[in-house]
C-alpha positions as CSV (number, residue, x, y, z in Angstrom):
1,X,0.3,0.0,-0.2
2,X,1.1,3.6,-0.9
3,X,0.8,5.9,1.5
4,X,2.0,9.9,0.6
5,X,4.9,11.0,3.4
6,X,5.3,14.9,3.6
7,X,8.0,16.1,5.9
8,X,9.2,20.1,5.1
9,X,12.9,19.0,5.9
10,X,13.0,15.5,4.1
11,X,13.4,17.4,0.3
12,X,14.3,15.2,-2.7
13,X,17.6,15.4,-3.3
14,X,16.9,15.4,-7.1
15,X,14.3,17.7,-7.7
16,X,13.3,19.5,-4.6
17,X,10.0,18.6,-3.8
18,X,8.9,17.7,-0.6
19,X,6.6,14.9,-1.4
20,X,7.5,11.8,0.0
21,X,5.7,8.2,-0.6
22,X,6.1,5.4,1.5
23,X,5.7,1.4,-0.1
24,X,4.4,-0.9,2.7
25,X,4.9,-3.9,1.0
26,X,9.0,-3.5,0.0
27,X,9.5,-0.9,2.8
28,X,10.6,1.6,0.5
29,X,10.3,5.7,0.4
30,X,10.6,7.6,-2.7
31,X,9.9,10.8,-4.3
32,X,6.9,11.3,-5.8
33,X,7.6,13.5,-8.3
34,X,11.0,12.3,-9.7
35,X,10.8,8.7,-8.7
36,X,14.4,8.5,-6.8
37,X,14.6,6.2,-3.8
38,X,15.3,7.7,-0.6
39,X,15.1,4.9,2.0
40,X,15.0,1.4,1.6
41,X,14.0,-1.4,4.3
42,X,12.3,0.3,6.8
43,X,11.5,-1.5,9.7
44,X,7.7,-1.8,10.0
45,X,6.2,-1.7,14.4
46,X,2.7,-2.7,13.0
47,X,0.8,-5.8,13.9
48,X,1.8,-8.9,11.8
49,X,-0.8,-9.9,8.5
50,X,-4.4,-9.1,9.6
51,X,-6.7,-9.4,12.3
52,X,-10.1,-9.4,13.1
53,X,-10.8,-8.7,16.4
54,X,-8.8,-7.5,19.4
55,X,-7.6,-10.1,20.9
56,X,-5.7,-11.5,17.5
57,X,-4.2,-7.5,17.0
58,X,-3.0,-7.6,20.6
59,X,-1.6,-11.1,20.2
60,X,0.0,-10.1,16.2
61,X,1.7,-6.9,17.6
62,X,5.4,-6.5,18.3
63,X,5.0,-4.3,20.8
64,X,3.8,-4.6,24.6
65,X,0.9,-2.9,26.3
66,X,1.4,1.2,26.1
67,X,2.0,3.0,29.7
68,X,-1.6,3.6,31.4
69,X,-2.0,4.7,34.7
70,X,-4.6,2.5,35.4
71,X,-2.2,-0.4,35.9
72,X,-0.3,-0.5,39.1
73,X,3.3,-0.2,37.8
74,X,2.1,1.8,34.8
75,X,2.8,-0.7,31.9
76,X,6.9,-0.3,32.8
77,X,7.8,-3.4,34.4
78,X,8.5,-7.0,32.6
79,X,7.4,-10.1,33.3
80,X,9.1,-13.8,32.4
81,X,6.8,-15.7,29.5
82,X,5.2,-18.6,29.7
83,X,7.2,-20.6,26.6
84,X,9.6,-23.3,28.2
85,X,11.8,-23.0,25.0
86,X,15.2,-20.9,24.8
87,X,16.0,-17.8,21.9
88,X,16.9,-20.6,19.5
89,X,13.4,-21.7,19.9
90,X,15.0,-24.8,21.5
91,X,12.7,-27.0,24.0
92,X,14.3,-26.4,27.8
93,X,15.5,-29.4,29.7
94,X,12.9,-30.7,32.8
95,X,15.5,-29.3,35.8
96,X,15.5,-26.1,33.7
97,X,11.4,-25.9,33.4
98,X,11.3,-26.6,37.0
99,X,14.1,-23.4,37.4
100,X,12.1,-20.9,35.4
101,X,9.2,-22.0,37.1
102,X,10.4,-20.6,40.1
103,X,12.2,-17.9,38.6
104,X,8.5,-16.9,37.6
105,X,6.8,-17.5,40.7
106,X,8.9,-15.5,42.4
107,X,9.1,-12.7,39.6
108,X,5.5,-12.7,40.5
109,X,5.6,-11.6,43.4
110,X,8.4,-9.1,43.4
111,X,6.0,-7.0,40.9
112,X,3.9,-5.8,44.3
113,X,6.6,-5.6,47.2
114,X,5.5,-1.9,48.7
115,X,2.1,-0.8,50.2
116,X,1.4,1.3,47.8
117,X,2.0,-1.0,44.7
118,X,-0.7,-3.3,46.6
119,X,-3.4,-0.5,47.4
120,X,-2.8,0.3,43.6
121,X,-3.5,-3.1,42.7
122,X,-6.3,-3.6,45.0
123,X,-7.8,-0.4,43.7
124,X,-7.4,-0.9,39.7
125,X,-8.8,-4.8,39.9
126,X,-11.9,-2.5,41.0
127,X,-11.7,-0.2,38.6
128,X,-11.2,-2.8,35.8
129,X,-14.1,-4.4,37.0
130,X,-16.7,-1.5,36.7
131,X,-14.9,-0.7,33.4
132,X,-17.1,-3.5,32.4
133,X,-20.3,-3.0,34.5
134,X,-20.8,0.8,33.5
135,X,-19.7,0.2,30.2
136,X,-17.0,3.1,30.3
137,X,-14.3,3.8,27.8
138,X,-10.3,4.0,28.5
139,X,-10.0,8.0,28.8
140,X,-12.4,7.9,31.7
141,X,-10.7,4.9,33.5
142,X,-7.5,7.1,32.9
143,X,-9.0,10.1,34.5
144,X,-10.0,7.6,37.0
145,X,-7.0,6.3,37.8
146,X,-4.9,10.1,37.6
147,X,-7.5,11.7,40.3
148,X,-6.8,8.7,42.6
149,X,-3.3,8.6,42.8
150,X,-3.4,12.0,43.9
151,X,-5.3,11.5,46.6
152,X,-2.9,8.5,47.3
153,X,0.3,10.9,47.3
154,X,-2.0,13.6,49.4
155,X,-2.6,10.5,52.2
156,X,-6.0,10.5,51.7
157,X,-6.6,6.7,51.4
158,X,-5.6,6.1,55.1
159,X,-8.1,5.1,57.1
160,X,-10.7,4.4,54.4
161,X,-11.7,2.1,52.4
162,X,-10.0,1.3,48.9
163,X,-13.3,0.4,46.7
164,X,-15.2,3.3,48.3
165,X,-12.2,5.9,47.0
166,X,-11.9,4.4,43.3
167,X,-15.8,4.7,43.1
168,X,-15.8,8.4,44.3
169,X,-12.7,9.0,41.8
170,X,-14.9,7.1,39.2
171,X,-17.9,9.6,39.9
172,X,-15.6,12.6,40.0
173,X,-14.1,11.7,36.3
174,X,-17.8,10.9,35.3
175,X,-18.6,14.3,36.5
176,X,-16.1,16.2,35.1
177,X,-16.2,14.7,31.4
178,X,-20.1,14.7,31.3
179,X,-20.6,10.8,31.7
180,X,-24.2,10.3,32.7
181,X,-23.4,7.8,35.7
182,X,-25.2,8.5,39.4
183,X,-23.6,8.2,42.3
184,X,-26.1,5.2,43.5
185,X,-25.3,3.7,40.0
186,X,-21.2,3.6,40.9
187,X,-22.3,2.8,44.4
188,X,-24.2,-0.6,43.8
189,X,-22.2,-1.9,41.1
190,X,-19.0,-1.7,43.4
191,X,-21.1,-2.7,46.6
192,X,-20.3,0.1,48.8
193,X,-22.9,2.2,50.8
194,X,-23.8,5.3,48.9
195,X,-23.1,7.5,52.0
196,X,-19.7,6.5,52.1
197,X,-18.7,6.9,48.5
198,X,-20.8,10.5,49.4
199,X,-18.4,10.9,52.2
200,X,-15.1,10.2,49.9
201,X,-16.6,12.0,47.0
202,X,-17.0,15.7,49.1
203,X,-13.4,14.7,50.6
204,X,-11.8,14.5,47.6
205,X,-13.5,17.9,46.1
206,X,-11.9,19.5,49.0
207,X,-8.5,18.0,49.7
208,X,-7.9,18.2,45.9
209,X,-9.6,22.0,45.2
210,X,-11.5,20.5,42.2
211,X,-14.6,22.1,40.8
212,X,-17.2,19.8,38.5
213,X,-19.5,21.0,35.7
214,X,-23.3,20.9,35.9
215,X,-24.5,17.4,34.0
216,X,-26.2,18.4,31.1
217,X,-30.0,16.6,31.3
218,X,-29.8,16.5,27.0
219,X,-26.9,13.9,27.8
220,X,-28.8,11.6,30.3
221,X,-31.7,11.3,27.9
222,X,-30.6,9.2,25.5
223,X,-29.4,6.9,27.5
224,X,-32.7,6.9,30.0
225,X,-34.8,6.2,26.8
226,X,-32.9,3.9,25.1
227,X,-33.0,2.2,28.9
228,X,-37.0,2.7,29.0
229,X,-37.4,1.9,25.6
230,X,-38.6,4.8,24.3
231,X,-39.1,6.1,20.5
232,X,-37.1,8.1,18.2
233,X,-39.7,10.9,18.1
234,X,-40.1,10.6,22.0
235,X,-36.4,11.3,21.8
236,X,-36.5,14.3,20.0
237,X,-39.6,15.9,21.3
238,X,-37.6,15.7,24.8
239,X,-35.3,17.3,23.3
240,X,-36.8,20.6,22.1
241,X,-38.5,20.3,25.8
242,X,-34.6,20.4,27.4
243,X,-33.7,23.0,25.1
244,X,-36.6,25.5,25.8
245,X,-36.4,24.6,29.7
246,X,-32.6,25.7,29.1
247,X,-32.8,28.7,27.2
248,X,-35.6,29.9,29.9
249,X,-33.3,29.1,32.7
250,X,-35.4,26.8,34.5
251,X,-33.4,23.8,34.6
252,X,-30.6,25.6,37.6
253,X,-30.6,23.8,40.7
254,X,-32.1,20.8,39.3
255,X,-31.2,17.0,39.5
256,X,-30.1,16.0,35.7
257,X,-31.6,13.2,35.4
258,X,-35.0,14.2,37.0
259,X,-35.2,16.7,34.3
260,X,-34.2,14.4,31.6
261,X,-37.0,11.8,33.1
262,X,-39.6,14.2,33.3
263,X,-38.9,15.8,29.5
264,X,-39.4,11.9,28.1
265,X,-42.5,11.3,30.3
266,X,-44.1,14.8,29.5
267,X,-43.0,14.2,25.4
268,X,-44.5,10.3,25.6
269,X,-48.1,12.3,27.7
270,X,-48.3,14.6,24.3
271,X,-47.4,12.1,21.6
272,X,-49.5,9.5,23.0
273,X,-46.9,6.4,23.7
274,X,-47.9,4.2,26.2
275,X,-45.8,4.2,29.3
276,X,-45.8,5.2,33.0
277,X,-43.8,6.9,35.3
278,X,-42.6,3.8,37.1
279,X,-40.6,2.6,34.3
280,X,-39.2,5.9,33.4
281,X,-38.2,6.3,36.8
282,X,-36.6,2.7,37.0
283,X,-34.5,3.6,34.4
284,X,-33.2,7.0,35.3
285,X,-32.6,6.2,38.5
286,X,-35.1,8.9,40.4
287,X,-38.1,8.6,42.4
288,X,-41.7,8.4,41.0
289,X,-42.5,11.8,42.9
290,X,-39.3,13.8,41.4
291,X,-40.5,13.0,37.7
292,X,-43.8,14.2,38.7
293,X,-42.7,17.6,40.5
294,X,-40.6,17.9,37.3
295,X,-43.0,17.3,34.9
296,X,-45.4,19.8,36.5
297,X,-42.9,22.4,36.7
298,X,-41.7,21.7,32.7
299,X,-45.8,21.7,31.9
300,X,-46.2,25.2,33.4
301,X,-43.2,27.5,32.7
302,X,-43.5,26.1,28.6
303,X,-47.3,26.3,28.5
304,X,-47.5,22.8,27.1
305,X,-50.8,21.7,26.7
306,X,-51.2,17.9,27.2
307,X,-54.0,16.3,25.8
308,X,-56.6,14.1,27.2
309,X,-55.8,10.4,27.1
310,X,-59.7,9.5,26.5
311,X,-59.9,12.4,23.5
312,X,-56.8,10.4,22.3
313,X,-57.6,7.2,22.3
314,X,-61.2,7.6,20.4
315,X,-59.0,9.6,17.7
316,X,-56.6,7.4,17.2
317,X,-58.7,4.3,17.1
318,X,-60.6,5.5,13.9
């Protein structure tokens, strides 16, 4: 495959043009103007052959994992491989296999030798489990690990549970990136009491001097609608309701999840889609009373007239 390569400092010595072309098959780089070969046999750092899944891609990669804050040693440590062969590919003898096995055991133990490393390993193990349960992105996990490392540097982990502190760091990262995850949801998935996570959350805010942005209810709406099984028409109408509410500045100081749930329920009543407050409340993680209060406030502030359900049923039956 031919790839264009442009570099101002690498001009062709013959024609002076800066456009270079790289041939990934032959490993040559040549001038796209006159055809002179600039470099031969370029080393390729990409993976071997083709890969049809992430696991195959990782197996065929010539390099190891990138550095990551979500690993206790940041991915810089090395381990003894599991292949019982020497550098030439010859199998090891029985005595050497036994020796290598013992070395692998001690190598694994030496990876975690300090209390800080043990703390990081347990915390990031919990974080990886939360990543799968809450469907979180890699960038969000990296930000959570950064916050947790800052907290550990300040000595905030002393006397506090590791799961509670890593859950608070995760909720902080969600708030900072605008990811719609509630405190109750994070606490439930990590099996820690909500008040313990909330206490750690307030501690991190105070000690790390952080300021969290307000979560936009529009970003919460799609997730609630998907879990409640609502139609695209309802989502679009609820989006219009929330945009009008933001323009009128009536959303300040209110729970974003409650506002999004109320806008969806109001949209359902306008369009005649059959759903209940309980279904939307369960999807949003709020109470039905919250939905009713926000529903009433949106309807009165935006002067929305909700059609009569009985009349709507009679009209749709013909």
